mmCIF file of the protein (N, C-alpha, C, O) and its ligand, coordinates in Angstrom:
data_MODEL
# 
_entry.id   MODEL 
# 
loop_
_entity.id 
_entity.type 
_entity.pdbx_number_of_molecules 
1 polymer     1 
2 non-polymer 1 
# 
_entity_poly.entity_id                      1 
_entity_poly.type                           'polypeptide(L)' 
_entity_poly.nstd_linkage                   no 
_entity_poly.nstd_monomer                   no 
_entity_poly.pdbx_seq_one_letter_code       MSDTDRKNPGDEDVPGAKQTGENVCPTCDGSGSVGQKPCPDCGGSGRVTVIVGDA 
_entity_poly.pdbx_seq_one_letter_code_can   MSDTDRKNPGDEDVPGAKQTGENVCPTCDGSGSVGQKPCPDCGGSGRVTVIVGDA 
_entity_poly.pdbx_strand_id                 A 
# 
loop_
_entity_poly_seq.entity_id 
_entity_poly_seq.num 
_entity_poly_seq.mon_id 
_entity_poly_seq.hetero 
1 1  MET n 
1 2  SER n 
1 3  ASP n 
1 4  THR n 
1 5  ASP n 
1 6  ARG n 
1 7  LYS n 
1 8  ASN n 
1 9  PRO n 
1 10 GLY n 
1 11 ASP n 
1 12 GLU n 
1 13 ASP n 
1 14 VAL n 
1 15 PRO n 
1 16 GLY n 
1 17 ALA n 
1 18 LYS n 
1 19 GLN n 
1 20 THR n 
1 21 GLY n 
1 22 GLU n 
1 23 ASN n 
1 24 VAL n 
1 25 CYS n 
1 26 PRO n 
1 27 THR n 
1 28 CYS n 
1 29 ASP n 
1 30 GLY n 
1 31 SER n 
1 32 GLY n 
1 33 SER n 
1 34 VAL n 
1 35 GLY n 
1 36 GLN n 
1 37 LYS n 
1 38 PRO n 
1 39 CYS n 
1 40 PRO n 
1 41 ASP n 
1 42 CYS n 
1 43 GLY n 
1 44 GLY n 
1 45 SER n 
1 46 GLY n 
1 47 ARG n 
1 48 VAL n 
1 49 THR n 
1 50 VAL n 
1 51 ILE n 
1 52 VAL n 
1 53 GLY n 
1 54 ASP n 
1 55 ALA n 
# 
loop_
_struct_asym.id 
_struct_asym.entity_id 
A 1 
B 2 
# 
loop_
_chem_comp.id 
_chem_comp.type 
_chem_comp.mon_nstd_flag 
ALA 'L-peptide linking' y 
ARG 'L-peptide linking' y 
ASN 'L-peptide linking' y 
ASP 'L-peptide linking' y 
CYS 'L-peptide linking' y 
GLN 'L-peptide linking' y 
GLU 'L-peptide linking' y 
GLY 'peptide linking'   y 
ILE 'L-peptide linking' y 
LYS 'L-peptide linking' y 
MET 'L-peptide linking' y 
PRO 'L-peptide linking' y 
SER 'L-peptide linking' y 
THR 'L-peptide linking' y 
VAL 'L-peptide linking' y 
ZN  non-polymer         . 
# 
_pdbx_entity_nonpoly.entity_id   2 
_pdbx_entity_nonpoly.name        ? 
_pdbx_entity_nonpoly.comp_id     ZN 
# 
_pdbx_nonpoly_scheme.asym_id         B 
_pdbx_nonpoly_scheme.entity_id       2 
_pdbx_nonpoly_scheme.mon_id          ZN 
_pdbx_nonpoly_scheme.ndb_seq_num     1 
_pdbx_nonpoly_scheme.pdb_seq_num     101 
_pdbx_nonpoly_scheme.auth_seq_num    101 
_pdbx_nonpoly_scheme.pdb_mon_id      ZN 
_pdbx_nonpoly_scheme.auth_mon_id     ZN 
_pdbx_nonpoly_scheme.pdb_strand_id   A 
_pdbx_nonpoly_scheme.pdb_ins_code    . 
# 
loop_
_atom_site.group_PDB 
_atom_site.id 
_atom_site.type_symbol 
_atom_site.label_atom_id 
_atom_site.label_alt_id 
_atom_site.label_comp_id 
_atom_site.label_asym_id 
_atom_site.label_entity_id 
_atom_site.label_seq_id 
_atom_site.pdbx_PDB_ins_code 
_atom_site.Cartn_x 
_atom_site.Cartn_y 
_atom_site.Cartn_z 
_atom_site.occupancy 
_atom_site.B_iso_or_equiv 
_atom_site.pdbx_formal_charge 
_atom_site.auth_seq_id 
_atom_site.auth_comp_id 
_atom_site.auth_asym_id 
_atom_site.auth_atom_id 
_atom_site.pdbx_PDB_model_num 
ATOM   1   N  N  . MET A 1 1  ? -55.213 30.561 -42.165 1.00 0.00 ? 1   MET A N  1 
ATOM   2   C  CA . MET A 1 1  ? -55.819 29.437 -41.468 1.00 0.00 ? 1   MET A CA 1 
ATOM   3   C  C  . MET A 1 1  ? -54.746 28.444 -41.032 1.00 0.00 ? 1   MET A C  1 
ATOM   4   O  O  . MET A 1 1  ? -53.691 28.356 -41.661 1.00 0.00 ? 1   MET A O  1 
ATOM   5   N  N  . SER A 1 2  ? -55.001 27.716 -39.988 1.00 0.00 ? 2   SER A N  1 
ATOM   6   C  CA . SER A 1 2  ? -54.020 26.785 -39.477 1.00 0.00 ? 2   SER A CA 1 
ATOM   7   C  C  . SER A 1 2  ? -54.210 25.411 -40.107 1.00 0.00 ? 2   SER A C  1 
ATOM   8   O  O  . SER A 1 2  ? -55.189 25.160 -40.809 1.00 0.00 ? 2   SER A O  1 
ATOM   9   N  N  . ASP A 1 3  ? -53.264 24.539 -39.843 1.00 0.00 ? 3   ASP A N  1 
ATOM   10  C  CA . ASP A 1 3  ? -53.384 23.201 -40.395 1.00 0.00 ? 3   ASP A CA 1 
ATOM   11  C  C  . ASP A 1 3  ? -54.366 22.329 -39.618 1.00 0.00 ? 3   ASP A C  1 
ATOM   12  O  O  . ASP A 1 3  ? -54.578 21.164 -39.955 1.00 0.00 ? 3   ASP A O  1 
ATOM   13  N  N  . THR A 1 4  ? -54.954 22.897 -38.587 1.00 0.00 ? 4   THR A N  1 
ATOM   14  C  CA . THR A 1 4  ? -55.961 22.149 -37.838 1.00 0.00 ? 4   THR A CA 1 
ATOM   15  C  C  . THR A 1 4  ? -57.362 22.422 -38.359 1.00 0.00 ? 4   THR A C  1 
ATOM   16  O  O  . THR A 1 4  ? -58.349 21.925 -37.816 1.00 0.00 ? 4   THR A O  1 
ATOM   17  N  N  . ASP A 1 5  ? -57.434 23.205 -39.397 1.00 0.00 ? 5   ASP A N  1 
ATOM   18  C  CA . ASP A 1 5  ? -58.730 23.530 -39.979 1.00 0.00 ? 5   ASP A CA 1 
ATOM   19  C  C  . ASP A 1 5  ? -59.365 22.288 -40.600 1.00 0.00 ? 5   ASP A C  1 
ATOM   20  O  O  . ASP A 1 5  ? -58.886 21.756 -41.602 1.00 0.00 ? 5   ASP A O  1 
ATOM   21  N  N  . ARG A 1 6  ? -60.442 21.847 -39.985 1.00 0.00 ? 6   ARG A N  1 
ATOM   22  C  CA . ARG A 1 6  ? -61.121 20.665 -40.514 1.00 0.00 ? 6   ARG A CA 1 
ATOM   23  C  C  . ARG A 1 6  ? -62.584 20.985 -40.780 1.00 0.00 ? 6   ARG A C  1 
ATOM   24  O  O  . ARG A 1 6  ? -63.475 20.157 -40.589 1.00 0.00 ? 6   ARG A O  1 
ATOM   25  N  N  . LYS A 1 7  ? -62.789 22.167 -41.209 1.00 0.00 ? 7   LYS A N  1 
ATOM   26  C  CA . LYS A 1 7  ? -64.147 22.652 -41.408 1.00 0.00 ? 7   LYS A CA 1 
ATOM   27  C  C  . LYS A 1 7  ? -64.840 21.925 -42.564 1.00 0.00 ? 7   LYS A C  1 
ATOM   28  O  O  . LYS A 1 7  ? -64.282 21.776 -43.651 1.00 0.00 ? 7   LYS A O  1 
ATOM   29  N  N  . ASN A 1 8  ? -66.050 21.486 -42.303 1.00 0.00 ? 8   ASN A N  1 
ATOM   30  C  CA . ASN A 1 8  ? -66.868 20.904 -43.356 1.00 0.00 ? 8   ASN A CA 1 
ATOM   31  C  C  . ASN A 1 8  ? -67.787 21.981 -43.924 1.00 0.00 ? 8   ASN A C  1 
ATOM   32  O  O  . ASN A 1 8  ? -67.985 23.026 -43.304 1.00 0.00 ? 8   ASN A O  1 
ATOM   33  N  N  . PRO A 1 9  ? -68.342 21.725 -45.094 1.00 0.00 ? 9   PRO A N  1 
ATOM   34  C  CA . PRO A 1 9  ? -69.213 22.738 -45.710 1.00 0.00 ? 9   PRO A CA 1 
ATOM   35  C  C  . PRO A 1 9  ? -70.373 23.177 -44.815 1.00 0.00 ? 9   PRO A C  1 
ATOM   36  O  O  . PRO A 1 9  ? -70.814 24.324 -44.889 1.00 0.00 ? 9   PRO A O  1 
ATOM   37  N  N  . GLY A 1 10 ? -70.863 22.276 -43.977 1.00 0.00 ? 10  GLY A N  1 
ATOM   38  C  CA . GLY A 1 10 ? -72.003 22.611 -43.132 1.00 0.00 ? 10  GLY A CA 1 
ATOM   39  C  C  . GLY A 1 10 ? -71.611 23.282 -41.826 1.00 0.00 ? 10  GLY A C  1 
ATOM   40  O  O  . GLY A 1 10 ? -72.474 23.722 -41.067 1.00 0.00 ? 10  GLY A O  1 
ATOM   41  N  N  . ASP A 1 11 ? -70.309 23.361 -41.563 1.00 0.00 ? 11  ASP A N  1 
ATOM   42  C  CA . ASP A 1 11 ? -69.861 23.975 -40.328 1.00 0.00 ? 11  ASP A CA 1 
ATOM   43  C  C  . ASP A 1 11 ? -69.845 25.491 -40.450 1.00 0.00 ? 11  ASP A C  1 
ATOM   44  O  O  . ASP A 1 11 ? -69.478 26.040 -41.489 1.00 0.00 ? 11  ASP A O  1 
ATOM   45  N  N  . GLU A 1 12 ? -70.244 26.155 -39.382 1.00 0.00 ? 12  GLU A N  1 
ATOM   46  C  CA . GLU A 1 12 ? -70.210 27.610 -39.388 1.00 0.00 ? 12  GLU A CA 1 
ATOM   47  C  C  . GLU A 1 12 ? -68.846 28.124 -38.919 1.00 0.00 ? 12  GLU A C  1 
ATOM   48  O  O  . GLU A 1 12 ? -68.476 29.268 -39.185 1.00 0.00 ? 12  GLU A O  1 
ATOM   49  N  N  . ASP A 1 13 ? -68.116 27.272 -38.226 1.00 0.00 ? 13  ASP A N  1 
ATOM   50  C  CA . ASP A 1 13 ? -66.767 27.625 -37.802 1.00 0.00 ? 13  ASP A CA 1 
ATOM   51  C  C  . ASP A 1 13 ? -65.992 26.338 -37.558 1.00 0.00 ? 13  ASP A C  1 
ATOM   52  O  O  . ASP A 1 13 ? -66.574 25.253 -37.542 1.00 0.00 ? 13  ASP A O  1 
ATOM   53  N  N  . VAL A 1 14 ? -64.696 26.454 -37.369 1.00 0.00 ? 14  VAL A N  1 
ATOM   54  C  CA . VAL A 1 14 ? -63.904 25.258 -37.150 1.00 0.00 ? 14  VAL A CA 1 
ATOM   55  C  C  . VAL A 1 14 ? -64.175 24.693 -35.765 1.00 0.00 ? 14  VAL A C  1 
ATOM   56  O  O  . VAL A 1 14 ? -64.463 25.443 -34.832 1.00 0.00 ? 14  VAL A O  1 
ATOM   57  N  N  . PRO A 1 15 ? -64.086 23.357 -35.623 1.00 0.00 ? 15  PRO A N  1 
ATOM   58  C  CA . PRO A 1 15 ? -64.268 22.749 -34.305 1.00 0.00 ? 15  PRO A CA 1 
ATOM   59  C  C  . PRO A 1 15 ? -63.269 23.306 -33.298 1.00 0.00 ? 15  PRO A C  1 
ATOM   60  O  O  . PRO A 1 15 ? -62.087 23.463 -33.606 1.00 0.00 ? 15  PRO A O  1 
ATOM   61  N  N  . GLY A 1 16 ? -63.742 23.598 -32.112 1.00 0.00 ? 16  GLY A N  1 
ATOM   62  C  CA . GLY A 1 16 ? -62.860 24.108 -31.083 1.00 0.00 ? 16  GLY A CA 1 
ATOM   63  C  C  . GLY A 1 16 ? -62.800 25.621 -31.042 1.00 0.00 ? 16  GLY A C  1 
ATOM   64  O  O  . GLY A 1 16 ? -62.217 26.191 -30.119 1.00 0.00 ? 16  GLY A O  1 
ATOM   65  N  N  . ALA A 1 17 ? -63.388 26.276 -32.017 1.00 0.00 ? 17  ALA A N  1 
ATOM   66  C  CA . ALA A 1 17 ? -63.402 27.726 -32.020 1.00 0.00 ? 17  ALA A CA 1 
ATOM   67  C  C  . ALA A 1 17 ? -64.313 28.234 -30.900 1.00 0.00 ? 17  ALA A C  1 
ATOM   68  O  O  . ALA A 1 17 ? -65.197 27.522 -30.423 1.00 0.00 ? 17  ALA A O  1 
ATOM   69  N  N  . LYS A 1 18 ? -64.075 29.466 -30.501 1.00 0.00 ? 18  LYS A N  1 
ATOM   70  C  CA . LYS A 1 18 ? -64.887 30.034 -29.424 1.00 0.00 ? 18  LYS A CA 1 
ATOM   71  C  C  . LYS A 1 18 ? -66.349 30.189 -29.859 1.00 0.00 ? 18  LYS A C  1 
ATOM   72  O  O  . LYS A 1 18 ? -66.668 30.442 -31.021 1.00 0.00 ? 18  LYS A O  1 
ATOM   73  N  N  . GLN A 1 19 ? -67.203 30.022 -28.866 1.00 0.00 ? 19  GLN A N  1 
ATOM   74  C  CA . GLN A 1 19 ? -68.633 30.238 -29.071 1.00 0.00 ? 19  GLN A CA 1 
ATOM   75  C  C  . GLN A 1 19 ? -69.208 29.327 -30.149 1.00 0.00 ? 19  GLN A C  1 
ATOM   76  O  O  . GLN A 1 19 ? -70.077 29.722 -30.925 1.00 0.00 ? 19  GLN A O  1 
ATOM   77  N  N  . THR A 1 20 ? -68.705 28.112 -30.175 1.00 0.00 ? 20  THR A N  1 
ATOM   78  C  CA . THR A 1 20 ? -69.284 27.142 -31.099 1.00 0.00 ? 20  THR A CA 1 
ATOM   79  C  C  . THR A 1 20 ? -69.717 25.905 -30.340 1.00 0.00 ? 20  THR A C  1 
ATOM   80  O  O  . THR A 1 20 ? -69.270 25.652 -29.221 1.00 0.00 ? 20  THR A O  1 
ATOM   81  N  N  . GLY A 1 21 ? -70.572 25.162 -30.952 1.00 0.00 ? 21  GLY A N  1 
ATOM   82  C  CA . GLY A 1 21 ? -71.009 23.913 -30.370 1.00 0.00 ? 21  GLY A CA 1 
ATOM   83  C  C  . GLY A 1 21 ? -71.367 22.943 -31.472 1.00 0.00 ? 21  GLY A C  1 
ATOM   84  O  O  . GLY A 1 21 ? -71.552 23.325 -32.628 1.00 0.00 ? 21  GLY A O  1 
ATOM   85  N  N  . GLU A 1 22 ? -71.462 21.675 -31.092 1.00 0.00 ? 22  GLU A N  1 
ATOM   86  C  CA . GLU A 1 22 ? -71.857 20.692 -32.085 1.00 0.00 ? 22  GLU A CA 1 
ATOM   87  C  C  . GLU A 1 22 ? -73.365 20.591 -32.127 1.00 0.00 ? 22  GLU A C  1 
ATOM   88  O  O  . GLU A 1 22 ? -74.047 20.666 -31.106 1.00 0.00 ? 22  GLU A O  1 
ATOM   89  N  N  . ASN A 1 23 ? -73.857 20.421 -33.319 1.00 0.00 ? 23  ASN A N  1 
ATOM   90  C  CA . ASN A 1 23 ? -75.282 20.256 -33.486 1.00 0.00 ? 23  ASN A CA 1 
ATOM   91  C  C  . ASN A 1 23 ? -75.535 19.123 -34.476 1.00 0.00 ? 23  ASN A C  1 
ATOM   92  O  O  . ASN A 1 23 ? -74.669 18.776 -35.279 1.00 0.00 ? 23  ASN A O  1 
ATOM   93  N  N  . VAL A 1 24 ? -76.709 18.568 -34.406 1.00 0.00 ? 24  VAL A N  1 
ATOM   94  C  CA . VAL A 1 24 ? -77.056 17.542 -35.379 1.00 0.00 ? 24  VAL A CA 1 
ATOM   95  C  C  . VAL A 1 24 ? -77.164 18.198 -36.747 1.00 0.00 ? 24  VAL A C  1 
ATOM   96  O  O  . VAL A 1 24 ? -77.800 19.239 -36.912 1.00 0.00 ? 24  VAL A O  1 
ATOM   97  N  N  . CYS A 1 25 ? -76.537 17.574 -37.704 1.00 0.00 ? 25  CYS A N  1 
ATOM   98  C  CA . CYS A 1 25 ? -76.552 18.133 -39.046 1.00 0.00 ? 25  CYS A CA 1 
ATOM   99  C  C  . CYS A 1 25 ? -77.976 18.181 -39.586 1.00 0.00 ? 25  CYS A C  1 
ATOM   100 O  O  . CYS A 1 25 ? -78.642 17.149 -39.671 1.00 0.00 ? 25  CYS A O  1 
ATOM   101 N  N  . PRO A 1 26 ? -78.445 19.364 -39.948 1.00 0.00 ? 26  PRO A N  1 
ATOM   102 C  CA . PRO A 1 26 ? -79.822 19.491 -40.441 1.00 0.00 ? 26  PRO A CA 1 
ATOM   103 C  C  . PRO A 1 26 ? -80.004 18.919 -41.843 1.00 0.00 ? 26  PRO A C  1 
ATOM   104 O  O  . PRO A 1 26 ? -81.121 18.624 -42.270 1.00 0.00 ? 26  PRO A O  1 
ATOM   105 N  N  . THR A 1 27 ? -78.902 18.771 -42.540 1.00 0.00 ? 27  THR A N  1 
ATOM   106 C  CA . THR A 1 27 ? -79.002 18.282 -43.915 1.00 0.00 ? 27  THR A CA 1 
ATOM   107 C  C  . THR A 1 27 ? -79.311 16.791 -43.962 1.00 0.00 ? 27  THR A C  1 
ATOM   108 O  O  . THR A 1 27 ? -80.115 16.337 -44.776 1.00 0.00 ? 27  THR A O  1 
ATOM   109 N  N  . CYS A 1 28 ? -78.660 16.036 -43.076 1.00 0.00 ? 28  CYS A N  1 
ATOM   110 C  CA . CYS A 1 28 ? -78.852 14.584 -43.086 1.00 0.00 ? 28  CYS A CA 1 
ATOM   111 C  C  . CYS A 1 28 ? -79.564 14.110 -41.828 1.00 0.00 ? 28  CYS A C  1 
ATOM   112 O  O  . CYS A 1 28 ? -79.782 12.912 -41.644 1.00 0.00 ? 28  CYS A O  1 
ATOM   113 N  N  . ASP A 1 29 ? -79.928 15.055 -40.958 1.00 0.00 ? 29  ASP A N  1 
ATOM   114 C  CA . ASP A 1 29 ? -80.614 14.715 -39.710 1.00 0.00 ? 29  ASP A CA 1 
ATOM   115 C  C  . ASP A 1 29 ? -79.767 13.834 -38.808 1.00 0.00 ? 29  ASP A C  1 
ATOM   116 O  O  . ASP A 1 29 ? -80.300 13.035 -38.037 1.00 0.00 ? 29  ASP A O  1 
ATOM   117 N  N  . GLY A 1 30 ? -78.469 13.971 -38.898 1.00 0.00 ? 30  GLY A N  1 
ATOM   118 C  CA . GLY A 1 30 ? -77.580 13.237 -38.022 1.00 0.00 ? 30  GLY A CA 1 
ATOM   119 C  C  . GLY A 1 30 ? -77.238 11.842 -38.508 1.00 0.00 ? 30  GLY A C  1 
ATOM   120 O  O  . GLY A 1 30 ? -76.491 11.116 -37.854 1.00 0.00 ? 30  GLY A O  1 
ATOM   121 N  N  . SER A 1 31 ? -77.778 11.472 -39.645 1.00 0.00 ? 31  SER A N  1 
ATOM   122 C  CA . SER A 1 31 ? -77.511 10.125 -40.142 1.00 0.00 ? 31  SER A CA 1 
ATOM   123 C  C  . SER A 1 31 ? -76.141 10.022 -40.814 1.00 0.00 ? 31  SER A C  1 
ATOM   124 O  O  . SER A 1 31 ? -75.569 8.937  -40.921 1.00 0.00 ? 31  SER A O  1 
ATOM   125 N  N  . GLY A 1 32 ? -75.633 11.154 -41.258 1.00 0.00 ? 32  GLY A N  1 
ATOM   126 C  CA . GLY A 1 32 ? -74.328 11.153 -41.910 1.00 0.00 ? 32  GLY A CA 1 
ATOM   127 C  C  . GLY A 1 32 ? -74.386 10.860 -43.397 1.00 0.00 ? 32  GLY A C  1 
ATOM   128 O  O  . GLY A 1 32 ? -73.363 10.883 -44.082 1.00 0.00 ? 32  GLY A O  1 
ATOM   129 N  N  . SER A 1 33 ? -75.562 10.589 -43.885 1.00 0.00 ? 33  SER A N  1 
ATOM   130 C  CA . SER A 1 33 ? -75.667 10.319 -45.311 1.00 0.00 ? 33  SER A CA 1 
ATOM   131 C  C  . SER A 1 33 ? -76.963 10.890 -45.865 1.00 0.00 ? 33  SER A C  1 
ATOM   132 O  O  . SER A 1 33 ? -77.968 11.008 -45.165 1.00 0.00 ? 33  SER A O  1 
ATOM   133 N  N  . VAL A 1 34 ? -76.908 11.234 -47.125 1.00 0.00 ? 34  VAL A N  1 
ATOM   134 C  CA . VAL A 1 34 ? -78.099 11.706 -47.814 1.00 0.00 ? 34  VAL A CA 1 
ATOM   135 C  C  . VAL A 1 34 ? -78.349 10.754 -48.976 1.00 0.00 ? 34  VAL A C  1 
ATOM   136 O  O  . VAL A 1 34 ? -77.561 10.687 -49.919 1.00 0.00 ? 34  VAL A O  1 
ATOM   137 N  N  . GLY A 1 35 ? -79.448 10.024 -48.898 1.00 0.00 ? 35  GLY A N  1 
ATOM   138 C  CA . GLY A 1 35 ? -79.686 9.007  -49.913 1.00 0.00 ? 35  GLY A CA 1 
ATOM   139 C  C  . GLY A 1 35 ? -78.609 7.946  -49.815 1.00 0.00 ? 35  GLY A C  1 
ATOM   140 O  O  . GLY A 1 35 ? -78.417 7.341  -48.760 1.00 0.00 ? 35  GLY A O  1 
ATOM   141 N  N  . GLN A 1 36 ? -77.916 7.723  -50.896 1.00 0.00 ? 36  GLN A N  1 
ATOM   142 C  CA . GLN A 1 36 ? -76.884 6.689  -50.942 1.00 0.00 ? 36  GLN A CA 1 
ATOM   143 C  C  . GLN A 1 36 ? -75.492 7.261  -50.721 1.00 0.00 ? 36  GLN A C  1 
ATOM   144 O  O  . GLN A 1 36 ? -74.508 6.521  -50.711 1.00 0.00 ? 36  GLN A O  1 
ATOM   145 N  N  . LYS A 1 37 ? -75.405 8.595  -50.543 1.00 0.00 ? 37  LYS A N  1 
ATOM   146 C  CA . LYS A 1 37 ? -74.093 9.220  -50.492 1.00 0.00 ? 37  LYS A CA 1 
ATOM   147 C  C  . LYS A 1 37 ? -73.818 9.868  -49.134 1.00 0.00 ? 37  LYS A C  1 
ATOM   148 O  O  . LYS A 1 37 ? -74.750 10.259 -48.431 1.00 0.00 ? 37  LYS A O  1 
ATOM   149 N  N  . PRO A 1 38 ? -72.558 9.978  -48.773 1.00 0.00 ? 38  PRO A N  1 
ATOM   150 C  CA . PRO A 1 38 ? -72.211 10.690 -47.542 1.00 0.00 ? 38  PRO A CA 1 
ATOM   151 C  C  . PRO A 1 38 ? -72.703 12.125 -47.597 1.00 0.00 ? 38  PRO A C  1 
ATOM   152 O  O  . PRO A 1 38 ? -72.679 12.765 -48.648 1.00 0.00 ? 38  PRO A O  1 
ATOM   153 N  N  . CYS A 1 39 ? -73.146 12.616 -46.464 1.00 0.00 ? 39  CYS A N  1 
ATOM   154 C  CA . CYS A 1 39 ? -73.657 13.980 -46.418 1.00 0.00 ? 39  CYS A CA 1 
ATOM   155 C  C  . CYS A 1 39 ? -72.539 14.977 -46.759 1.00 0.00 ? 39  CYS A C  1 
ATOM   156 O  O  . CYS A 1 39 ? -71.460 14.923 -46.171 1.00 0.00 ? 39  CYS A O  1 
ATOM   157 N  N  . PRO A 1 40 ? -72.796 15.874 -47.698 1.00 0.00 ? 40  PRO A N  1 
ATOM   158 C  CA . PRO A 1 40 ? -71.767 16.831 -48.105 1.00 0.00 ? 40  PRO A CA 1 
ATOM   159 C  C  . PRO A 1 40 ? -71.540 17.938 -47.078 1.00 0.00 ? 40  PRO A C  1 
ATOM   160 O  O  . PRO A 1 40 ? -70.495 18.588 -47.081 1.00 0.00 ? 40  PRO A O  1 
ATOM   161 N  N  . ASP A 1 41 ? -72.506 18.148 -46.214 1.00 0.00 ? 41  ASP A N  1 
ATOM   162 C  CA . ASP A 1 41 ? -72.386 19.264 -45.271 1.00 0.00 ? 41  ASP A CA 1 
ATOM   163 C  C  . ASP A 1 41 ? -71.579 18.907 -44.037 1.00 0.00 ? 41  ASP A C  1 
ATOM   164 O  O  . ASP A 1 41 ? -70.797 19.725 -43.552 1.00 0.00 ? 41  ASP A O  1 
ATOM   165 N  N  . CYS A 1 42 ? -71.755 17.703 -43.526 1.00 0.00 ? 42  CYS A N  1 
ATOM   166 C  CA . CYS A 1 42 ? -71.057 17.326 -42.298 1.00 0.00 ? 42  CYS A CA 1 
ATOM   167 C  C  . CYS A 1 42 ? -69.918 16.357 -42.574 1.00 0.00 ? 42  CYS A C  1 
ATOM   168 O  O  . CYS A 1 42 ? -69.209 15.950 -41.654 1.00 0.00 ? 42  CYS A O  1 
ATOM   169 N  N  . GLY A 1 43 ? -69.739 15.990 -43.826 1.00 0.00 ? 43  GLY A N  1 
ATOM   170 C  CA . GLY A 1 43 ? -68.667 15.075 -44.175 1.00 0.00 ? 43  GLY A CA 1 
ATOM   171 C  C  . GLY A 1 43 ? -68.924 13.656 -43.693 1.00 0.00 ? 43  GLY A C  1 
ATOM   172 O  O  . GLY A 1 43 ? -67.997 12.853 -43.593 1.00 0.00 ? 43  GLY A O  1 
ATOM   173 N  N  . GLY A 1 44 ? -70.157 13.351 -43.400 1.00 0.00 ? 44  GLY A N  1 
ATOM   174 C  CA . GLY A 1 44 ? -70.509 11.998 -42.995 1.00 0.00 ? 44  GLY A CA 1 
ATOM   175 C  C  . GLY A 1 44 ? -70.501 11.785 -41.487 1.00 0.00 ? 44  GLY A C  1 
ATOM   176 O  O  . GLY A 1 44 ? -70.763 10.679 -41.014 1.00 0.00 ? 44  GLY A O  1 
ATOM   177 N  N  . SER A 1 45 ? -70.201 12.842 -40.729 1.00 0.00 ? 45  SER A N  1 
ATOM   178 C  CA . SER A 1 45 ? -70.142 12.692 -39.274 1.00 0.00 ? 45  SER A CA 1 
ATOM   179 C  C  . SER A 1 45 ? -71.530 12.760 -38.641 1.00 0.00 ? 45  SER A C  1 
ATOM   180 O  O  . SER A 1 45 ? -71.758 12.234 -37.552 1.00 0.00 ? 45  SER A O  1 
ATOM   181 N  N  . GLY A 1 46 ? -72.440 13.410 -39.336 1.00 0.00 ? 46  GLY A N  1 
ATOM   182 C  CA . GLY A 1 46 ? -73.787 13.571 -38.784 1.00 0.00 ? 46  GLY A CA 1 
ATOM   183 C  C  . GLY A 1 46 ? -73.894 14.768 -37.859 1.00 0.00 ? 46  GLY A C  1 
ATOM   184 O  O  . GLY A 1 46 ? -74.969 15.066 -37.337 1.00 0.00 ? 46  GLY A O  1 
ATOM   185 N  N  . ARG A 1 47 ? -72.779 15.453 -37.658 1.00 0.00 ? 47  ARG A N  1 
ATOM   186 C  CA . ARG A 1 47 ? -72.786 16.608 -36.765 1.00 0.00 ? 47  ARG A CA 1 
ATOM   187 C  C  . ARG A 1 47 ? -72.066 17.778 -37.427 1.00 0.00 ? 47  ARG A C  1 
ATOM   188 O  O  . ARG A 1 47 ? -71.132 17.590 -38.207 1.00 0.00 ? 47  ARG A O  1 
ATOM   189 N  N  . VAL A 1 48 ? -72.502 18.951 -37.112 1.00 0.00 ? 48  VAL A N  1 
ATOM   190 C  CA . VAL A 1 48 ? -71.859 20.145 -37.628 1.00 0.00 ? 48  VAL A CA 1 
ATOM   191 C  C  . VAL A 1 48 ? -71.510 21.072 -36.472 1.00 0.00 ? 48  VAL A C  1 
ATOM   192 O  O  . VAL A 1 48 ? -72.131 21.030 -35.410 1.00 0.00 ? 48  VAL A O  1 
ATOM   193 N  N  . THR A 1 49 ? -70.521 21.896 -36.700 1.00 0.00 ? 49  THR A N  1 
ATOM   194 C  CA . THR A 1 49 ? -70.139 22.892 -35.704 1.00 0.00 ? 49  THR A CA 1 
ATOM   195 C  C  . THR A 1 49 ? -70.869 24.190 -36.008 1.00 0.00 ? 49  THR A C  1 
ATOM   196 O  O  . THR A 1 49 ? -70.759 24.739 -37.104 1.00 0.00 ? 49  THR A O  1 
ATOM   197 N  N  . VAL A 1 50 ? -71.608 24.667 -35.034 1.00 0.00 ? 50  VAL A N  1 
ATOM   198 C  CA . VAL A 1 50 ? -72.359 25.896 -35.234 1.00 0.00 ? 50  VAL A CA 1 
ATOM   199 C  C  . VAL A 1 50 ? -71.918 26.962 -34.224 1.00 0.00 ? 50  VAL A C  1 
ATOM   200 O  O  . VAL A 1 50 ? -71.465 26.657 -33.121 1.00 0.00 ? 50  VAL A O  1 
ATOM   201 N  N  . ILE A 1 51 ? -72.063 28.185 -34.634 1.00 0.00 ? 51  ILE A N  1 
ATOM   202 C  CA . ILE A 1 51 ? -71.761 29.294 -33.725 1.00 0.00 ? 51  ILE A CA 1 
ATOM   203 C  C  . ILE A 1 51 ? -72.964 29.503 -32.814 1.00 0.00 ? 51  ILE A C  1 
ATOM   204 O  O  . ILE A 1 51 ? -74.086 29.706 -33.279 1.00 0.00 ? 51  ILE A O  1 
ATOM   205 N  N  . VAL A 1 52 ? -72.714 29.451 -31.528 1.00 0.00 ? 52  VAL A N  1 
ATOM   206 C  CA . VAL A 1 52 ? -73.816 29.544 -30.574 1.00 0.00 ? 52  VAL A CA 1 
ATOM   207 C  C  . VAL A 1 52 ? -73.921 30.920 -29.921 1.00 0.00 ? 52  VAL A C  1 
ATOM   208 O  O  . VAL A 1 52 ? -74.905 31.218 -29.245 1.00 0.00 ? 52  VAL A O  1 
ATOM   209 N  N  . GLY A 1 53 ? -72.925 31.738 -30.122 1.00 0.00 ? 53  GLY A N  1 
ATOM   210 C  CA . GLY A 1 53 ? -72.965 33.086 -29.551 1.00 0.00 ? 53  GLY A CA 1 
ATOM   211 C  C  . GLY A 1 53 ? -72.724 33.085 -28.055 1.00 0.00 ? 53  GLY A C  1 
ATOM   212 O  O  . GLY A 1 53 ? -72.276 32.088 -27.489 1.00 0.00 ? 53  GLY A O  1 
ATOM   213 N  N  . ASP A 1 54 ? -73.018 34.191 -27.427 1.00 0.00 ? 54  ASP A N  1 
ATOM   214 C  CA . ASP A 1 54 ? -72.772 34.332 -26.003 1.00 0.00 ? 54  ASP A CA 1 
ATOM   215 C  C  . ASP A 1 54 ? -73.686 33.438 -25.196 1.00 0.00 ? 54  ASP A C  1 
ATOM   216 O  O  . ASP A 1 54 ? -74.886 33.366 -25.460 1.00 0.00 ? 54  ASP A O  1 
ATOM   217 N  N  . ALA A 1 55 ? -73.128 32.762 -24.220 1.00 0.00 ? 55  ALA A N  1 
ATOM   218 C  CA . ALA A 1 55 ? -73.922 31.888 -23.372 1.00 0.00 ? 55  ALA A CA 1 
ATOM   219 C  C  . ALA A 1 55 ? -74.563 32.682 -22.250 1.00 0.00 ? 55  ALA A C  1 
ATOM   220 O  O  . ALA A 1 55 ? -75.278 32.115 -21.423 1.00 0.00 ? 55  ALA A O  1 
HETATM 221 ZN ZN . ZN  B 2 .  ? -74.940 15.876 -42.574 1.00 0.00 2 101 ZN  A ZN 1 
# 
């Protein structure tokens, strides 16, 4: 892996990878937090990188 790997637990692939797109994090609904804590899946960004496949 390269040093540009910034994958969060909720990401299906690293940002910028082929056939990926940003989506609203389903865990926190885009709020970036779950309860009182930062969302563990998106790292608090509210967005996750998902593999979208062939367009
Ligand atoms: Zn989240």
